[in-house]
Every structure is written in structure tokens, then in C-alpha cells.
N, CA, C and O of each residue as an XYZ file, in Angstrom:
364
protein
N      26.874     92.569    -37.235
C      27.636     91.330    -37.306
C      26.708     90.212    -37.756
O      25.670     89.992    -37.133
N      27.051     89.513    -38.807
C      26.194     88.446    -39.310
C      26.426     87.161    -38.525
O      27.506     86.929    -37.980
N      25.395     86.342    -38.482
C      25.469     85.068    -37.787
C      26.106     84.051    -38.734
O      25.514     83.705    -39.756
N      27.292     83.575    -38.408
C      28.015     82.653    -39.266
C      27.961     81.223    -38.747
O      28.754     80.384    -39.172
N      27.047     80.936    -37.845
C      26.960     79.591    -37.271
C      26.477     78.595    -38.319
O      25.572     78.879    -39.103
N      27.101     77.428    -38.313
C      26.708     76.360    -39.230
C      25.771     75.363    -38.570
O      25.129     74.572    -39.262
N      25.679     75.386    -37.241
C      24.900     74.379    -36.519
C      23.845     75.055    -35.650
O      24.110     76.076    -35.016
N      22.653     74.478    -35.628
C      21.570     74.957    -34.791
C      21.898     74.698    -33.328
O      22.294     73.593    -32.959
N      21.732     75.728    -32.493
C      21.989     75.563    -31.067
C      20.715     75.114    -30.351
O      19.609     75.522    -30.704
N      20.895     74.275    -29.347
C      19.800     73.805    -28.511
C      20.120     74.156    -27.071
O      21.187     73.811    -26.562
N      19.185     74.850    -26.407
C      19.389     75.178    -24.997
C      19.472     73.876    -24.204
O      18.607     73.009    -24.323
N      20.507     73.753    -23.406
C      20.697     72.549    -22.592
C      21.482     72.936    -21.354
O      22.614     73.411    -21.446
N      20.876     72.730    -20.203
C      21.548     72.996    -18.932
C      21.929     71.674    -18.306
O      21.071     70.863    -17.959
N      23.226     71.468    -18.167
C      23.720     70.285    -17.475
C      25.119     70.589    -16.965
O      25.747     71.565    -17.375
N      25.595     69.744    -16.070
C      26.969     69.898    -15.579
C      27.915     69.328    -16.623
O      27.638     68.310    -17.258
N      29.048     70.022    -16.783
C      30.028     69.631    -17.784
C      31.410     69.805    -17.190
O      31.764     70.889    -16.728
N      32.197     68.729    -17.204
C      33.556     68.788    -16.656
C      34.532     69.060    -17.784
O      34.485     68.419    -18.834
N      35.430     70.031    -17.552
C      36.525     70.277    -18.485
C      37.830     70.102    -17.734
O      37.890     70.304    -16.521
N      38.887     69.722    -18.464
C      40.194     69.625    -17.833
C      41.303     69.885    -18.837
O      41.207     69.602    -20.031
N      42.365     70.444    -18.266
C      43.563     70.797    -19.031
C      44.684     70.969    -18.017
O      44.428     71.332    -16.870
N      45.914     70.714    -18.423
C      47.056     70.839    -17.508
C      47.129     72.219    -16.863
O      47.531     72.334    -15.705
N      46.748     73.268    -17.592
C      46.890     74.632    -17.070
C      45.816     75.016    -16.056
O      46.009     75.958    -15.287
N      44.676     74.297    -16.039
C      43.578     74.672    -15.121
C      43.135     73.546    -14.209
O      42.326     73.768    -13.309
N      43.647     72.344    -14.422
C      43.161     71.201    -13.663
C      41.777     70.823    -14.153
O      41.489     70.925    -15.346
N      40.908     70.382    -13.234
C      39.530     70.006    -13.575
C      38.566     71.056    -13.046
O      38.746     71.577    -11.945
N      37.541     71.365    -13.835
C      36.472     72.273    -13.417
C      35.146     71.667    -13.854
O      35.032     71.142    -14.961
N      34.149     71.741    -12.987
C      32.791     71.350    -13.354
C      31.976     72.630    -13.419
O      31.868     73.368    -12.439
N      31.400     72.882    -14.601
C      30.649     74.103    -14.854
C      29.294     73.741    -15.460
O      28.979     72.562    -15.620
N      28.508     74.737    -15.793
C      27.166     74.558    -16.353
C      27.182     74.892    -17.842
O      27.819     75.859    -18.260
N      26.477     74.085    -18.643
C      26.323     74.414    -20.054
C      25.166     75.395    -20.219
O      24.258     75.442    -19.389
N      25.207     76.178    -21.299
C      24.077     77.037    -21.669
C      23.368     76.466    -22.884
O      22.139     76.415    -22.942
N      24.174     76.034    -23.862
C      23.606     75.428    -25.057
C      24.639     74.516    -25.706
O      25.829     74.547    -25.392
N      24.123     73.695    -26.636
C      24.972     72.742    -27.338
C      24.511     72.673    -28.785
O      23.345     72.929    -29.087
N      25.427     72.327    -29.672
C      25.097     72.111    -31.080
C      25.947     70.961    -31.583
O      26.751     70.404    -30.836
N      25.773     70.607    -32.843
C      26.618     69.562    -33.437
C      28.071     70.017    -33.511
O      28.976     69.193    -33.643
N      28.296     71.333    -33.426
C      29.641     71.863    -33.560
C      30.371     72.157    -32.268
O      31.597     72.266    -32.261
N      29.623     72.289    -31.152
C      30.288     72.627    -29.904
C      29.335     72.868    -28.757
O      28.165     72.487    -28.804
N      29.859     73.512    -27.720
C      29.091     73.752    -26.495
C      29.502     75.107    -25.925
O      30.654     75.523    -26.054
N      28.542     75.792    -25.290
C      28.833     77.049    -24.602
C      28.722     76.792    -23.104
O      27.717     76.261    -22.632
N      29.759     77.171    -22.361
C      29.804     76.963    -20.918
C      29.635     78.286    -20.188
O      30.256     79.288    -20.544
N      28.789     78.281    -19.166
C      28.566     79.474    -18.348
C      29.676     79.556    -17.311
O      29.775     78.709    -16.422
N      30.495     80.568    -17.431
C      31.571     80.808    -16.481
C      32.105     82.205    -16.718
O      31.834     82.813    -17.753
N      32.853     82.708    -15.774
C      33.400     84.055    -15.885
C      34.824     83.960    -16.426
O      35.744     83.626    -15.680
N      35.018     84.253    -17.729
C      36.355     84.127    -18.311
C      37.395     85.039    -17.673
O      38.592     84.767    -17.767
N      36.961     86.106    -17.030
C      37.901     87.023    -16.389
C      38.315     86.496    -15.015
O      39.493     86.542    -14.661
N      37.345     85.992    -14.237
C      37.608     85.584    -12.855
C      38.159     84.158    -12.751
O      38.884     83.844    -11.807
N      37.823     83.301    -13.706
C      38.239     81.905    -13.612
C      39.455     81.652    -14.510
O      39.671     82.340    -15.507
N      40.226     80.658    -14.128
C      41.376     80.278    -14.951
C      40.874     79.579    -16.213
O      40.422     78.434    -16.165
N      40.960     80.272    -17.322
C      40.521     79.728    -18.602
C      41.724     79.711    -19.536
O      42.440     80.706    -19.650
N      41.946     78.587    -20.199
C      43.044     78.575    -21.165
C      42.749     79.567    -22.295
O      41.583     79.849    -22.573
N      43.771     80.090    -22.940
C      43.562     81.068    -24.005
C      42.894     80.462    -25.240
O      42.826     79.242    -25.397
N      42.403     81.349    -26.114
C      41.795     80.933    -27.376
C      42.745     79.986    -28.100
O      43.958     80.196    -28.116
N      42.178     78.945    -28.697
C      42.970     77.978    -29.439
C      43.440     76.790    -28.627
O      43.930     75.808    -29.185
N      43.295     76.870    -27.301
C      43.730     75.761    -26.438
C      42.834     74.545    -26.660
O      41.616     74.674    -26.781
N      43.439     73.383    -26.711
C      42.712     72.114    -26.828
C      42.603     71.511    -25.430
O      43.599     71.390    -24.716
N      41.379     71.134    -25.046
C      41.158     70.521    -23.738
C      40.189     69.368    -23.871
O      39.679     69.099    -24.958
N      39.936     68.692    -22.776
C      39.012     67.558    -22.749
C      37.766     67.948    -21.972
O      37.815     68.825    -21.109
N      36.638     67.291    -22.280
C      35.394     67.564    -21.581
C      34.492     66.352    -21.556
O      34.643     65.418    -22.344
N      33.522     66.391    -20.605
C      32.591     65.277    -20.454
C      31.333     65.753    -19.729
O      31.417     66.433    -18.706
N      30.162     65.389    -20.270
C      28.891     65.661    -19.597
C      28.878     64.901    -18.282
O      29.342     63.763    -18.210
N      28.347     65.531    -17.242
C      28.296     64.909    -15.917
C      26.847     64.662    -15.491
O      25.977     65.501    -15.725
N      26.591     63.510    -14.867
C      25.309     63.244    -14.231
C      24.175     62.809    -15.139
O      23.059     62.619    -14.655
N      24.405     62.644    -16.412
C      23.319     62.226    -17.311
C      23.427     60.760    -17.698
O      22.415     60.101    -17.938
N      24.653     60.249    -17.758
C      24.887     58.835    -18.056
C      26.214     58.443    -17.438
O      27.121     59.266    -17.310
N      26.320     57.190    -17.058
C      27.541     56.735    -16.391
C      28.753     56.724    -17.305
O      29.874     56.952    -16.851
N      28.544     56.463    -18.577
C      29.668     56.319    -19.495
C      29.665     57.390    -20.586
O      29.908     57.089    -21.755
N      29.391     58.630    -20.206
C      29.392     59.724    -21.180
C      30.750     59.795    -21.862
O      31.784     59.663    -21.207
N      30.753     60.003    -23.171
C      32.046     60.041    -23.870
C      32.882     61.250    -23.460
O      32.350     62.306    -23.115
N      34.173     61.077    -23.503
C      35.110     62.182    -23.298
C      35.370     62.779    -24.667
O      35.730     62.070    -25.607
N      35.185     64.097    -24.775
C      35.357     64.768    -26.058
C      36.543     65.724    -26.008
O      36.925     66.215    -24.947
N      37.110     65.971    -27.177
C      38.186     66.933    -27.326
C      37.572     68.236    -27.813
O      36.753     68.237    -28.733
N      37.970     69.349    -27.195
C      37.386     70.656    -27.475
C      38.466     71.704    -27.676
O      39.581     71.577    -27.172
N      38.111     72.744    -28.425
C      39.003     73.877    -28.625
C      38.293     75.146    -28.161
O      37.129     75.364    -28.494
N      38.987     75.979    -27.397
C      38.429     77.264    -26.964
C      38.394     78.177    -28.193
O      39.437     78.521    -28.748
N      37.169     78.571    -28.619
C      37.041     79.390    -29.827
C      36.380     80.747    -29.580
O      36.411     81.616    -30.451
N      35.786     80.934    -28.404
C      35.106     82.207    -28.146
C      35.061     82.483    -26.662
O      34.863     81.575    -25.856
N      35.247     83.748    -26.303
C      35.081     84.187    -24.926
C      34.088     85.332    -24.925
O      34.170     86.248    -25.744
N      33.154     85.269    -24.000
C      32.128     86.295    -23.863
C      31.982     86.603    -22.380
O      32.451     85.826    -21.549
N      31.344     87.712    -22.025
C      31.196     88.047    -20.604
C      30.498     86.959    -19.785
O      30.760     86.814    -18.591
N      29.610     86.195    -20.429
C      28.860     85.173    -19.695
C      29.477     83.780    -19.756
O      28.992     82.866    -19.088
N      30.544     83.599    -20.548
C      31.154     82.278    -20.597
C      32.060     82.090    -21.792
O      32.546     83.053    -22.386
N      32.284     80.808    -22.141
C      33.190     80.487    -23.246
C      32.534     79.510    -24.219
O      31.724     78.668    -23.833
N      32.905     79.646    -25.481
C      32.447     78.736    -26.516
C      33.549     77.761    -26.868
O      34.697     78.155    -27.078
N      33.198     76.490    -26.932
C      34.143     75.432    -27.263
C      33.662     74.690    -28.505
O      32.478     74.380    -28.638
N      34.582     74.413    -29.397
C      34.277     73.669    -30.623
C      34.730     72.230    -30.449
O      35.826     71.971    -29.950
N      33.871     71.279    -30.869
C      34.260     69.881    -30.847
C      35.352     69.658    -31.880
O      35.248     70.122    -33.015
N      36.399     68.947    -31.482
C      37.515     68.638    -32.371
C      37.538     67.137    -32.580
O      37.476     66.365    -31.622
N      37.626     66.732    -33.823
C      37.700     65.311    -34.136
C      39.066     64.771    -33.751
O      40.087     65.372    -34.083
N      39.093     63.664    -33.067
C      40.356     63.039    -32.678
C      41.043     62.359    -33.850
O      42.165     61.873    -33.707
N      40.387     62.315    -35.016
C      40.956     61.653    -36.185
C      41.694     62.626    -37.090
O      42.183     62.224    -38.146
N      41.791     63.917    -36.700
C      42.485     64.902    -37.550
C      43.969     64.658    -37.574
O      44.704     65.391    -38.237
């Protein structure tokens, strides 16, 4: 399988809050981040995760008081977590 990533990933561990009507709010840990998205460490089988393609909101926790709220799309599920793509609110 070839690597089709367009953005360099940077390892980053921080708390990240996600929310959606189907799951409520969850605070989880990031594994890495790029200009294109973020990977969250969580168990996609055991935890309530919206299906691929779902649009949700997210925000970094504990690093700054006014961290921006971002729009994300669930684009990948793996045994160790989920990949989310940043979605522009101007689309």
C-alpha cells in the first residue's frame, strides 16, 4: 500500500475534545497532527464513534484558553484510533 498522504505528520500528544449529536462530548488523546487533520487514540470498536464521513466539531484542550473550534470529518478507523480530516467551514 503506497503512502498517499499530502501533509507531513508531527507527533503531538495533547487532550482533544470532540463532539457530535450521536456521541455527545468526548475528551481523548491525540497521537499526531498535520496540516490536513489529526489522529485520535481511542478504541473505535469499544467507544461510540460516528461512522466514516461524519462531520463533527473538535478543540484542543489545556494548551490555550481560546483554542479554535474546528470542523472535522471521520476519514479513517484503525485498531488504535481514528483519523479526522480538517474541513473548511467556507465550503
